[in-house]
Every structure is written in C-alpha cells, then in structure tokens.
N, C-alpha and C positions, 0 to 999 in steps of 0.2 A: 267785069266787075268782080272783085274778090271780097270775101267776107272773112274777117279775122276775129276769132273768139277772144274776148277780153276777160270776162269773169262770169261765174254763175253763183247766185245767192239762193239758198234754200231756207225758208222760214217754216219751222215746225210749230204748229199750234197745239198745245197740250193743256189738259186740265178737265175739270168737271163743269165749269161755268163757261158756256160758249160766248157769253157777252164779254167776259174778261179772261181770255185764255193766257197761259204762259207762253211767251215767244222764245224759241231757241233758234238762233240764226247761225248758219254756217256759210262763210264766204269763200270764194275761190274754189268752188267745187268743180266737178268734171263738166265738160262743155255741153253734153246732152244726156242728163241722167234719165234712165228709164223709170217708168212709174213703179215697177216692181222693186227697184233699188231704193226709191224714196220711201215706199211703204215699209220695206224691211227695216230701213234705218229708223223710221218712226217707231216701229215696234221695239227696236233695241233701246231707243230713248225712253219709251214707256216703261220697259223693264228696269232701266237704271234709275229713273226718277220716281216711279210709282204713280205717275200721272197718265191718264188715258190719252192716246194719240187721237186728235180730232181731224186734222188735215195738214197739208203742206202747200206752200206757195213757192214756185220755182221761177226765178227771174234770171234771164241770160242777157248779157250785154255783148253786142258785136259791133265792130267798126266795118262799114262798107265803103270800099274805095273803088 
C-alpha cells in the first residue's frame, strides 16, 4: 500500500474576535509542515496584517493505493 501526497491546506485564524476571526488560507503547502513552521508563519502574517494570530488548521490530502 502506497500513500501519495496530493495537497496541504493551512488556514490561519487571525483577529481579536474569536467568534468571527479573519481566515487566511494557503493551499498546496508542503506535505508535512512542522508546528514551529506554522507558528512562525502565523507570526509573520500577524506582523503584516496587524491582527493577532489565534491558531491554524492544517489539512493534508493523501491518496492511498
């Protein structure tokens, strides 16, 4: 059984209102981003946008054959 990576999406949730955060979505990221990489990029986005970084959701799609 082999696993083929298709894509990774990372959704960064930003802002001061946790009930209505701003979503910044990056598609076709690396196959297995490390948590430190995601946190660092969230900090970069916070500096660029002026919005605090709340959290990120990472979704990876694989095909198993």
